[in-house]
N, C-alpha and C positions, 0 to 999 in steps of 0.2 A: 460476538459479531459485532464487526464494526459499524460504526455511525454511518447512516447513507449520507454522502457528500456529493450530490451530482457535479460535474464538472463539464465544459463544453468539448465538442468533439475535437478541435484543435490541441486542448491540453490533453485529451486521452490519448491522442496518436502519439504525442510525445513522450509518453509512460510507456506504451506497449513494448516497445523491444526490451525494456530492463524487465518486464514479466516473464520474456520467454528466453533470457539469458542464462539461465542455470536449470538443469533439468533436475526434476525431483524423484526419487525412486518410490513407486507407489509400495513397495513392500516396505521401506523405512516409514512412510507416513502413515502407513496402515498401522503399526506398531507405536508410533510416536503424532496422534492426531495434533496435538497442540502446535505442532511444526508445519502445518497443512498450511498450503498458499493462501487460501482464504482468509488466514489470520492474518496476513500482512499486506499492507496497504498496497504494496507497489503490484501487487497482481488483481487488486478489486479496482473495477470500472464501474463507476456510478454515472449512469447516463441521465440527461436532463429531461427525459420522457417517462423516469419513473423506472427503468431497466436497470439492473445491477448482474453484470458478468463477472466472474473470476477465470483468469487466466493463466496455463502454466504450461511448461514443457513437462513431459511426464515421459519416464523410462520403467516400461512394463515387459519384463520376459526378453530384455535384449534390444526391445525395438524403441524408439523415440516418437511420441506423439505431442501433437499440440491438443491441449484439452483446455474445455470453458466450461464453465455451468452456468446458469442464470436463475434470477428471480426478478420478481417486480413488486413494487409497492403495492401493496390491495387497494389502496384508495384511488389509483390511477388507472389500474387494469381491471377492476370489477367488473364482470359482464363478459368480458370479451372470451372467445375460444379459446381452448388450449393451443388450438393451431395459430391461432393469431398472434398468440403469447410466444411460442416456441419461434415463429417468423419473425418474429421482432427482435429476439434476441441474435437469431443468426445475420438478420440485416445489422444490427447494431455492431457484432463483431466484426462484419466486414467492414463497416465504416472505419475504425480503428486499426485492421489489419492489413486493409486492401486486399485481402483474400476472396476471391469470386469463385472458388473450386467447390467441389463437393465435401459437403459436412456431413458427417454421421451422427446420428443421434443413438449415444451408447445405452441409454436407459435412463431410469429414476433412481435418484436414492431413496431408502426406506422415508426419508422425508418429504418426498415428492419434487425435489430439485431435478430439472433436466441436466443430463452431462453428456457433451457432444466432443468428438474428436476428429482430427486430422491427421493422418500420416505426414510424418515429417517430410518422407520422399516425395509426397505429393505438392509440396510447398514449392518443390525446386523446378 
C-alpha cells in the first residue's frame, strides 16, 4: 500500500485525467494483482479530509467503466456511519472529476473496501 499523502483538491483535479487515460483489463489484473491501479500513484488520490480513493478506467467483458474504490484514515473517521463514509467518498470523487451523475456501488471487497462504478457511456 502506498503511503497516505494528502493533496489539495486543485492538485488532485490536475492529476485526474492521467488516472483514466488507459483502460485496465480486469481479467489481466486478476491474474497479475501487482499491476493493479492501486499500486500506482497516478491512480491514488489522498484527500486532506482523510479519504483515499483509487480511480481507474476498467474493461470488463467488452465494456468500459470508470471505477473507484475508497478508504479512510481510521483516526479521522472513527465513529462515522458507513453511509456517511460512502457519501464522503462519492462527494470527493465528484470534486476531482466534475461528475455529478449516478454512481453505482458495485459491492465490497473481502477486505471491506467499497467499489463504485460508472458506465463510460453515462459520462458522455
